TIRO-2110 file (N, C-alpha, C; in Angstrom, 1 decimal):
// TIRO-2110
6.7, -44.7, -129.0, N, 1, A
7.9, -44.5, -128.3, CA, 1, A
8.7, -45.8, -128.4, C, 1, A
10.0, -45.6, -128.8, N, 2, A
10.8, -46.8, -129.0, CA, 2, A
11.6, -47.1, -127.8, C, 2, A
11.6, -48.3, -127.4, N, 3, A
12.4, -48.7, -126.2, CA, 3, A
13.7, -49.2, -126.6, C, 3, A
14.8, -48.7, -126.0, N, 4, A
16.1, -49.1, -126.2, CA, 4, A
16.4, -50.2, -125.1, C, 4, A
16.6, -51.4, -125.6, N, 5, A
16.8, -52.5, -124.6, CA, 5, A
18.2, -52.6, -124.1, C, 5, A
19.2, -52.2, -124.8, N, 6, A
20.6, -52.3, -124.3, CA, 6, A
20.8, -51.5, -123.0, C, 6, A
20.4, -50.2, -123.0, N, 7, A
20.6, -49.5, -121.7, CA, 7, A
19.8, -50.1, -120.5, C, 7, A
18.6, -50.6, -120.8, N, 8, A
17.9, -51.3, -119.7, CA, 8, A
18.7, -52.5, -119.2, C, 8, A
19.2, -53.3, -120.2, N, 9, A
20.0, -54.5, -119.9, CA, 9, A
21.2, -54.1, -119.1, C, 9, A
21.9, -53.1, -119.5, N, 10, A
23.2, -52.8, -118.8, CA, 10, A
23.0, -52.2, -117.4, C, 10, A
22.0, -51.4, -117.3, N, 11, A
21.7, -50.8, -116.0, CA, 11, A
21.2, -51.9, -115.0, C, 11, A
20.3, -52.8, -115.5, N, 12, A
19.9, -53.9, -114.7, CA, 12, A
21.0, -54.8, -114.3, C, 12, A
21.9, -55.1, -115.2, N, 13, A
23.1, -55.9, -114.9, CA, 13, A
24.0, -55.3, -113.9, C, 13, A
24.3, -54.0, -114.0, N, 14, A
25.1, -53.4, -113.0, CA, 14, A
24.5, -53.3, -111.6, C, 14, A
23.2, -53.0, -111.6, N, 15, A
22.6, -52.9, -110.3, CA, 15, A
22.5, -54.3, -109.6, C, 15, A
22.1, -55.3, -110.4, N, 16, A
22.0, -56.6, -109.9, CA, 16, A
23.4, -57.2, -109.4, C, 16, A
24.4, -56.8, -110.2, N, 17, A
25.8, -57.3, -109.9, CA, 17, A
26.2, -56.7, -108.6, C, 17, A
26.0, -55.4, -108.4, N, 18, A
26.4, -54.7, -107.2, CA, 18, A
25.6, -55.3, -106.0, C, 18, A
24.3, -55.5, -106.2, N, 19, A
23.5, -56.0, -105.1, CA, 19, A
23.9, -57.4, -104.7, C, 19, A
24.1, -58.3, -105.7, N, 20, A
24.5, -59.7, -105.4, CA, 20, A
25.9, -59.8, -104.9, C, 20, A
26.8, -58.9, -105.4, N, 21, A
28.1, -59.0, -104.9, CA, 21, A
28.2, -58.5, -103.4, C, 21, A
27.4, -57.6, -103.1, N, 22, A
27.4, -57.1, -101.7, CA, 22, A
26.7, -58.0, -100.7, C, 22, A
25.5, -58.5, -101.1, N, 23, A
24.7, -59.2, -100.2, CA, 23, A
24.7, -60.7, -100.5, C, 23, A
25.4, -61.2, -101.5, N, 24, A
25.3, -62.6, -101.8, CA, 24, A
26.0, -63.5, -100.8, C, 24, A
25.6, -64.7, -100.7, N, 25, A
26.1, -65.7, -99.8, CA, 25, A
26.8, -66.7, -100.6, C, 25, A
28.1, -66.7, -100.6, N, 26, A
28.9, -67.6, -101.4, CA, 26, A
29.7, -68.6, -100.5, C, 26, A
29.1, -69.2, -99.6, N, 27, A
29.8, -70.2, -98.7, CA, 27, A
29.3, -71.6, -99.2, C, 27, A
30.2, -72.5, -98.9, N, 28, A
29.8, -73.9, -99.3, CA, 28, A
29.4, -74.6, -98.0, C, 28, A
28.1, -74.9, -98.0, N, 29, A
27.6, -75.6, -96.8, CA, 29, A
27.6, -77.1, -97.0, C, 29, A
28.0, -77.8, -95.9, N, 30, A
28.1, -79.2, -95.9, CA, 30, A
27.3, -79.7, -94.7, C, 30, A
27.0, -80.9, -94.7, N, 31, A
26.3, -81.5, -93.6, CA, 31, A
25.0, -82.1, -94.0, C, 31, A
24.3, -82.8, -93.2, N, 32, A
23.0, -83.4, -93.5, CA, 32, A
21.9, -82.7, -92.7, C, 32, A
21.3, -81.7, -93.4, N, 33, A
20.3, -80.9, -92.8, CA, 33, A
19.1, -81.7, -92.4, C, 33, A
18.8, -82.8, -93.2, N, 34, A
17.6, -83.5, -93.0, CA, 34, A
17.7, -84.5, -91.8, C, 34, A
18.9, -84.9, -91.4, N, 35, A
19.0, -85.8, -90.3, CA, 35, A
19.4, -85.1, -89.0, C, 35, A
20.3, -84.2, -89.0, N, 36, A
20.7, -83.5, -87.8, CA, 36, A
20.3, -82.1, -87.6, C, 36, A
19.6, -81.6, -88.7, N, 37, A
19.0, -80.3, -88.5, CA, 37, A
19.9, -79.1, -88.6, C, 37, A
21.1, -79.3, -89.0, N, 38, A
22.0, -78.2, -89.0, CA, 38, A
23.0, -78.3, -90.2, C, 38, A
23.5, -77.2, -90.6, N, 39, A
24.5, -77.2, -91.7, CA, 39, A
25.7, -76.4, -91.2, C, 39, A
26.9, -76.7, -91.6, N, 40, A
28.0, -76.0, -91.2, CA, 40, A
28.8, -75.6, -92.4, C, 40, A
29.6, -74.6, -92.3, N, 41, A
30.4, -74.0, -93.4, CA, 41, A
31.7, -74.8, -93.5, C, 41, A
32.0, -75.3, -94.7, N, 42, A
33.3, -76.0, -94.9, CA, 42, A
34.3, -75.0, -95.5, C, 42, A
33.9, -74.3, -96.5, N, 43, A
34.8, -73.4, -97.2, CA, 43, A
34.1, -72.0, -97.4, C, 43, A
34.7, -71.0, -97.1, N, 44, A
34.2, -69.7, -97.3, CA, 44, A
34.5, -69.2, -98.7, C, 44, A
33.6, -68.5, -99.4, N, 45, A
33.8, -68.0, -100.7, CA, 45, A
34.8, -66.9, -100.7, C, 45, A
35.7, -66.9, -101.7, N, 46, A
36.7, -65.9, -101.9, CA, 46, A
36.1, -64.7, -102.6, C, 46, A
36.9, -63.6, -102.7, N, 47, A
36.4, -62.4, -103.4, CA, 47, A
36.2, -62.8, -104.9, C, 47, A
37.1, -63.6, -105.5, N, 48, A
36.9, -64.0, -106.9, CA, 48, A
35.6, -64.8, -107.1, C, 48, A
35.3, -65.7, -106.1, N, 49, A
34.0, -66.4, -106.2, CA, 49, A
32.9, -65.4, -106.2, C, 49, A
32.9, -64.5, -105.2, N, 50, A
31.8, -63.5, -105.1, CA, 50, A
31.6, -62.7, -106.3, C, 50, A
32.7, -62.2, -106.9, N, 51, A
32.6, -61.3, -108.1, CA, 51, A
32.1, -62.2, -109.3, C, 51, A
32.7, -63.3, -109.5, N, 52, A
32.3, -64.1, -110.7, CA, 52, A
30.9, -64.7, -110.6, C, 52, A
30.6, -65.3, -109.4, N, 53, A
29.2, -65.9, -109.3, CA, 53, A
28.2, -64.8, -109.3, C, 53, A
28.4, -63.7, -108.6, N, 54, A
27.4, -62.6, -108.7, CA, 54, A
27.2, -62.1, -110.1, C, 54, A
28.3, -62.0, -110.9, N, 55, A
28.2, -61.5, -112.2, CA, 55, A
27.3, -62.5, -113.1, C, 55, A
27.5, -63.8, -112.9, N, 56, A
26.8, -64.8, -113.6, CA, 56, A
25.3, -64.7, -113.2, C, 56, A
25.0, -64.6, -111.9, N, 57, A
23.6, -64.5, -111.5, CA, 57, A
23.0, -63.2, -112.0, C, 57, A
23.7, -62.1, -112.0, N, 58, A
23.2, -60.8, -112.4, CA, 58, A
23.0, -60.9, -113.9, C, 58, A
23.8, -61.6, -114.7, N, 59, A
23.6, -61.7, -116.1, CA, 59, A
22.3, -62.5, -116.4, C, 59, A
22.1, -63.5, -115.7, N, 60, A
20.9, -64.3, -115.9, CA, 60, A
19.7, -63.4, -115.5, C, 60, A
19.7, -62.7, -114.4, N, 61, A
18.6, -61.9, -114.0, CA, 61, A
18.3, -60.8, -115.0, C, 61, A
19.4, -60.1, -115.5, N, 62, A
19.2, -59.0, -116.5, CA, 62, A
18.7, -59.6, -117.8, C, 62, A
19.1, -60.7, -118.2, N, 63, A
18.6, -61.3, -119.5, CA, 63, A
17.1, -61.7, -119.3, C, 63, A
16.7, -62.3, -118.2, N, 64, A
15.3, -62.6, -118.0, CA, 64, A
14.5, -61.3, -117.9, C, 64, A
14.9, -60.3, -117.2, N, 65, A
14.2, -59.1, -117.0, CA, 65, A
14.0, -58.4, -118.3, C, 65, A
15.1, -58.3, -119.1, N, 66, A
15.0, -57.6, -120.4, CA, 66, A
14.1, -58.4, -121.4, C, 66, A
14.2, -59.7, -121.3, N, 67, A
13.3, -60.6, -122.1, CA, 67, A
11.8, -60.4, -121.8, C, 67, A
11.5, -60.2, -120.5, N, 68, A
10.1, -60.0, -120.1, CA, 68, A
9.7, -58.6, -120.6, C, 68, A
10.5, -57.6, -120.5, N, 69, A
10.2, -56.3, -121.0, CA, 69, A
9.9, -56.4, -122.5, C, 69, A
10.8, -57.1, -123.3, N, 70, A
10.6, -57.2, -124.7, CA, 70, A
9.3, -57.9, -125.1, C, 70, A
9.0, -59.0, -124.3, N, 71, A
7.8, -59.7, -124.6, CA, 71, A
6.5, -58.9, -124.2, C, 71, A
6.6, -58.1, -123.2, N, 72, A
5.5, -57.3, -122.8, CA, 72, A
5.2, -56.2, -123.9, C, 72, A
6.3, -55.6, -124.4, N, 73, A
6.1, -54.6, -125.4, CA, 73, A
5.6, -55.3, -126.7, C, 73, A
6.1, -56.5, -127.0, N, 74, A
5.6, -57.2, -128.2, CA, 74, A
4.2, -57.6, -128.1, C, 74, A
3.7, -58.0, -127.0, N, 75, A
2.3, -58.4, -126.8, CA, 75, A
1.4, -57.2, -126.7, C, 75, A
1.9, -56.1, -126.3, N, 76, A
1.0, -54.8, -126.3, CA, 76, A
0.8, -54.3, -127.7, C, 76, A
1.7, -54.7, -128.6, N, 77, A
1.5, -54.2, -130.0, CA, 77, A
2.3, -53.1, -130.4, C, 77, A
END
């Protein structure tokens, strides 16, 4: 059976993008956690930040996941 990697990559990318875009935390934390034990938010992430950064993270995740699938199929013979 032949595995088509492009559909796996695209589906993983879209699911990861939706998940990271919805649940991602794109705030900029400042403060010294090691000395005073707290961090505070200086700048909140905008919608553009959330869409762009979640796409980059989803792209990395989908690439790694598809690469692992390819390697697994290659090693199985």
